[in-house]
N, C-alpha and C positions, 0 to 999 in steps of 0.2 A: 880514243883508239881509232887507228886508220881502218878503212873499210876492208882491206884485204886481211888484216889481222883479226878484225872482228868476225868475218866470215870464216876464217880458218879456225878461230877459237870455238865456233859453235859445234862443229863435228868434223871428224876426220874418219868416220866410221859409216859404212853404208847401212841403211835400214834393211835388215834381213827379215824376209817374211817368216823364217823359221823361228826366230826368237824376237821378242819385243825389246827394242833398244831406244834410247832417248835421241832426239835430234836437236831440239832447241832449248834444252834445260839451262844452258849457259846464260840465256837471256834473263833468267831469274836472278842469277848472281850479278849480272851486269846492271840490270835496271830495277829489279826487286819491287818491293812496295805494291804487291797485288792484294787488293781487298777481297775478302771472301764474302760474296753476296749470295742471295737466294738463287739467282740465275747461275752463278758460277758453281754452286754446290750441285746443282742438277746435272752439270756437265760431267759428273763422276760416273754416270751410267754407261753401260757398254752392252754390246750384243756380239757374241762370237760363237765359234763352234768348228766342226770339221765337216768336210765333204768326202764321202766314200763312194767307190764304185760298186758294181754288182757283186764283186767277190770280197767286199769289205776292205779293199785297198785304198789308202788315202789318194785323193786326186789333187795333184798340184797344178797351179796356173789356170784355175777355173775362175771365170768372172762372176763376181757377186754384186748385186745391187741392193741398196737399202732405200725403201720407198716410205713416204709418210701415209697417213690414213686418207689422203686425197690422191694417192698414187703418184705423187710428185717425187722425183728423184732427190734423195738426201745425200748419198755418197756412193762411191764405187770402191771395190777392193778386189784383190786376187788371192786365191788360196796359196799357201806356201807349199813347199815340197812335202810337208807333213799333212797337207789337206786343210790347214788351219786358215780361218778368216777372222777378222775382228773389226768392229766399228766402235770407236771410243767417243767420249765427250758428248753423249746424247742427252737431250732433255726428256722429261717424262712424256709419255704419249703412246699412240698405237703406231706400229711399223709393220712393214712386210719385207721379209728377206727373200730375195729371188736369186736362184742359181742358174746361170746361163752358160751351159757347157758347150759353147761354140767350138766347132772343129772336132768334136768327139762323137761317139755313137750313143751318147746318153741324152735322155729327155730333160727338159727344163723342170724345175721344181721350186715351190715357194712355200713359206710358212709365215703365219701372222704372229706378231710379238707385241705385248703390251708391257710398258714400263710404268710403274707406279711408285712415286715417292711420297713419303709421309711429311705433311706440312703442318706445323703448329704455330699458333700465335704467341708472341712474347708480350710481357706486361707493358712494354713501351710501344706496342702497336706494330712491331716488326714481325717478320715471318722467318722461321727456320726450317730448312729442309733437312730431315734426318736421313743420314746414310746415303747409299747409292745402291743401284741394282745392277748386277752383272748377269745377264741372261745367256744361257747356252742353248743353241739350236744346231743339232747335227743333221746332215742330209745323207740319205742312202739313195743314190741315183739308180734309175732303171734304164736298161738299154732301149733305144728307139725301136719301135715295132717294125719299121721298115729297114732297120739296120743301116740307115743312111748316115753320112758324115759330111761335114762342111769343110774338110781340109786337113784336120789333124787326126790321125788314127793312133790308137793306143796299143802298144805292143803287149801281148799277153804272154807271160812266161809260165810254161807248164813244167811242173817238177813232181816227181814221185816222192812223197813225203809220208813217213810212218804215221799211222793213225794216232799213236800216243803223242807224237810231236804236234800234229794238227790240233788235237784236243787241248793241249797246253797253250798253243798259240791263240785258240779261241777264248781261252780263259783270260789271256792277256788283253784281248780286245774288250772283253766284257768288263775287266777291271778299269781299263782306260775310260770306258763309257760311264762307269760309276765314280770316276774321278779318283780312283785309288791307284795312283801312279806307282807307289812303292810295290804294291802287289803285282801290278802289270809288268813292271821291269823284271821282277823275280820270275814271273812266268815266261817272259821272253828268254831270259838266260837259261831256264830250264829246257825250253823247246830247242834251243841251239845245242845244249848238252846232249839232248836225245838224238838230234840229227845235225851234225856239225856244218852241213852245207845248206841249211834251211834258209833260202834266200829271203823270203818275206820276213821272217823273224830277225835275220841279221840286218836287213835294211831298216826295219822299224826300230830296232834298238839303237842303231847308228844315228838315226834321225832324232830319237829321243835324247841321246847323249849330246847332240848339237844343241837342242833346246835347253839342256841342263848345263851347257858350256863345258862339258867334258870332252874337249876337242881332240885330244890325242887318242882317246879310246874310240871316239866317233870316226876318226880318220882310219884306224885299223879295221873297224867293222865295215865301213862304207867302201873302202878299197877292196875288202873281201867280197862284198856284194857285187861289185862291178866285175870282178873275176868270174863269179858264178853266172851273172846275167849282164853281159856287156851292153845291152840295150836298156839298161835301168836308168832313165833320166833322173829320177829323184836321188838315186845313189850318187850319180856323178855330180849333181848340184850340191848335195850335202857334203860330198868329199871336197869339192872346191871350196865351199865355205869354211869347213874345218881347217883346211890348209891355209886359207887366207888369214884366219885368226892366229895362226901360228907363224905368220910372216913367211910362209913358204910360197912366195909370189909366183915363181915360175911353174911350180907343180900345181898350184891352184888354177893358173891359166890353162894348163893342159887339160885339167878336169872339167873346167867350165866350158871349154870348147867342145868337149865330148857331149856335155849336156845340151849345148845349143845345136849340135849336129842332130840330136834326137828330137829336139823341139825348138824350132827356129823362131817361134813367137813367144818364147818364154821371156817375160819381162824381167823376172828376178835374175835369170841367168845373164841376159844382156846387160842388166844393171851392174851385176857383180863383175862381169868381164870388163865393163868400162871403168869401174873403180880400180880393179887390178892393174889395168893398163896405165891409169893415172899414177898409181903407186909406183909402177915400174918406170915412170917418166916417159911412157909411150903416148904422148899427148894426142897425136893424131889418131891413133887407134882408139884411144879413150873416147874422143869426140865421136868417132864413127859409130862405136857400139852404143853409146848413150843416145845418139840421134836416132838409131834404129829403134831403141826402146821407146823413144818419144813418138816415132811413127806408128809403132805397133799399138801403143795406148791412146793414140790420137790426142795426146797432150793431157790425158785425164789423170795420170798418176803424178802427184806432187813430188815424190822423191826423185823422179827422173830430172825434173827441172832443178831441184836442189843440187844434185850432183853435177849438173851442167854449169850451174852457177859457181860452184866450187872450182871447177875446171877453168872456166873463163876468168873468174876473179883472182884465184890464187896462182895459177900456173901459166896462163897464157896472156894475162894482162889485157884481156879484151873486155874492158869494163862496160861498154854499151850492151854487149851480149849477156854479160853477167846480170846486169840490171834487167834486161828483157826476161831472162829465165826466172829471176825472182819475182817478177810480175806475173809470169805464168804459174809459178808456184802458188801464189796467193789466189789466183783464179781457180786452180784445181783444189785449193784448200781454203776457201774464204772464211771459215770460222776459226782459223788458227789463232790461238791466244796471244801470239807475239806479232800480230799483223802490224801494229803501229811501229814497232822497232824494226821490222823488215822494210817497211816503207822508208824509214830514215836511212837504212842501208842502201836502198835503191837510189835515193837522192844523192847519197855520197858517191856512188858508182857513176851516176849521170854527170855529176860535177867533174869527177876524175876523167871521164871520157871526153868531156868538153875541153879539158885543159891539156889533154895528151898531145 
């Protein structure tokens, strides 16, 4: 398969922090034959959770670091519009999750996590790792005592809400914390029935529908949320993504531009805008936005490099730069299970660039 076709076959869908999507699963179909070993089995572990503000609102675009027990950096992530973060493919051991709310008026916070896998000996002298562990750690950030901020302020939306609706919304949050999503969604719907303009409940239900891939319903709810609170970054971003999934490219671009106007350092919004421009064949604009995302993250987010590689390799035939971006992708994600296959793709792009 030619390098352009291979790269295109891997994904045509941006990684959205709101929902977990695959990026390189096609490699398993193309190259297959992956042996399951003890080390590989341990990579099924994960650490994830949510980051909330002082009013229990989810905080999007917050930097998260994962450190090992020697305080060495293992990985970085950013929270989604729903406040969700996730670290996957972890081995057993002790970790520390650190929340770095730069540009907000919240204090840093961290928690220790230990992952333990059960290992048993086989009769043949081998070792089997049983199962995997998925640890959840939620954070409830506290405002800085000096009220200082480093550049990004958070708009607080104040609304008169009936006590009955407030109580029902609190029940929804408690149900989410208890991982009872069905009950939580029921409470959110009830809160909105009690008070039809309940912004927090409408936005949260809309974001949850995006996560559940109920995109049409999510679009209706999040569009309503932006009407009630035009400065709702999370609603604008969620609305943009819901429209993107329904191939409403122009409407999605309008929504994501609103999100970026409210948060100019939002990596997820810049990334989505770049993907939307590429889809609309606005390649110069796509490159501009993706390069902005690259600058904001200082090259630390692998998905930005992946989307730039798609742009250069598939659309602009700039094969040298496509290879460069794939190398940066591997640098940002050195433990990627498809590293060898990506290296082959890099080599093919280098050869294509030399013969161009």
